[in-house]
C-alpha positions in Angstrom: -0.1 0.0 0.1 1.3 3.4 -1.2 1.4 6.4 1.6 2.6 9.8 1.0 3.3 12.2 3.9 5.7 14.8 5.2 9.4 13.7 5.5 10.8 13.5 8.9 14.5 13.6 9.6 14.6 10.0 10.3 13.6 9.9 6.7 16.8 11.9 5.6 19.1 8.7 4.9 16.5 6.9 2.9 16.0 10.0 0.8 19.5 10.2 -0.1 19.9 6.9 -0.7 17.0 7.0 -3.2 18.3 10.1 -5.0 21.7 8.2 -5.3 20.0 5.3 -7.1 17.4 7.2 -9.1 19.6 9.9 -10.4 22.5 7.4 -10.7 20.6 5.9 -13.6 21.5 8.9 -15.6 25.2 8.9 -14.9 25.9 8.0 -18.4 23.8 10.7 -20.0 24.4 13.7 -17.4 26.5 15.0 -14.8 24.3 14.1 -11.9 26.6 14.5 -9.1 24.8 17.5 -7.7 22.1 14.8 -6.7 23.8 12.1 -6.1 26.6 13.4 -3.7 24.4 15.6 -1.3 25.3 15.3 2.1 22.8 14.9 5.0 24.0 18.5 6.3 22.8 19.6 2.6 19.5 18.2 3.3 19.0 19.3 6.6 19.6 23.0 5.1 17.3 22.2 2.5 14.4 21.1 4.9 14.3 24.2 6.9 13.3 26.1 3.7 11.4 23.8 1.7 8.7 21.0 2.5 9.6 17.7 1.5 7.1 14.9 1.0 8.1 10.9 1.1 6.1 8.0 -0.2 6.3 4.7 1.6 5.4 1.4 -0.1 4.5 -1.1 2.6 6.4 0.9 5.5 9.3 1.5 3.5 10.6 5.0 1.9 10.7 4.3 -1.8 10.4 7.9 -3.0 10.8 11.7 -2.4 10.3 15.2 -3.7 11.1 18.9 -2.4 8.9 22.1 -3.1 8.5 25.4 -2.0 5.9 28.2 -2.7 7.5 31.7 -3.6 5.5 34.5 -5.0 2.8 32.4 -6.1 4.9 29.8 -8.1 5.2 26.3 -6.7 8.7 25.3 -7.3 9.2 21.5 -7.5 12.5 19.8 -7.0 14.3 16.6 -6.8 11.2 13.9 -7.5 12.8 10.7 -7.0 11.7 7.0 -7.0 13.6 3.9 -6.0 14.3 2.3 -9.4 12.8 -0.9 -8.1 9.5 0.6 -7.5 9.2 2.7 -10.3 5.9 2.2 -12.6 3.7 2.0 -9.7 2.2 5.4 -9.7 4.7 6.6 -6.9 5.7 9.6 -8.7 2.2 10.8 -9.6 1.3 10.4 -6.0 3.7 12.6 -5.1 3.3 15.3 -7.4 -0.5 15.2 -6.7 0.2 15.4 -3.4 2.1 18.7 -4.0 -0.9 19.6 -5.7 -3.1 19.3 -2.9 -0.7 21.1 -0.3 0.4 24.0 -2.7 -2.2 26.2 -1.4 -1.6 29.7 -2.5 0.3 28.8 -5.5 -1.1 30.1 -9.1 1.5 28.1 -11.0 3.4 25.0 -10.5 6.5 24.7 -12.1 9.1 21.5 -12.4 12.1 21.0 -14.8 13.8 17.4 -15.6 16.7 16.5 -17.9 15.4 16.9 -21.5 16.6 13.4 -22.4 14.7 11.6 -19.8 11.6 10.4 -21.8 10.0 8.7 -18.7 10.2 12.2 -16.6 8.8 14.0 -19.8 6.0 11.5 -20.0 5.1 11.8 -16.3 4.7 15.5 -16.3 2.7 15.6 -19.5 0.3 12.8 -18.2 -0.2 15.0 -15.0 -1.2 18.1 -17.3 1.9 19.8 -17.1 2.8 21.8 -20.2 6.4 22.4 -21.7 7.2 26.0 -20.8 11.0 26.3 -21.8 14.1 24.6 -22.7 17.0 25.6 -21.1 20.1 24.5 -23.4 23.4 23.7 -21.6 21.8 24.8 -18.2 22.7 23.1 -14.8 25.8 21.3 -15.0 26.1 21.6 -18.6 22.7 19.4 -19.4 19.7 20.4 -21.2 16.6 21.0 -19.3 13.0 21.2 -19.9 10.8 23.0 -17.6 6.9 22.4 -17.2 4.0 24.3 -16.2 0.7 23.8 -14.7 -1.9 26.5 -13.9 -4.4 24.6 -11.6 -7.7 26.2 -11.1 -8.6 26.6 -7.6 -5.1 26.5 -5.9 
């Protein structure tokens, strides 16, 4: 059974391990070290400024995502799901939970690596639309950014 809830400090080691596994899959395509080498101290600092959600599958943390609202825009980062649990709707559940929690946001904004068709498909499926391309951007990788303008948020 899948549960999505706010992260607690006891989840941080699991979050970092899931990120290392999930983003490590793209090591041949992109320089992913910013996401695969994040430290516990980095995550603790991030948690002071952002909201972090985790997904549990049968009591084990298998995914996470971070978000914050600034100027009415909900910025979404580091959506990651343990590779062994991908394809089960966990990423969708995390994104939908953000949509429920992002009160006061008139726009949801998320970027991903351009050559990650699985991620691009996920955001399109959830109603996000491409908004911009950022060639040679973060760590010299091509990024695609999506936006969703939900009614009632």
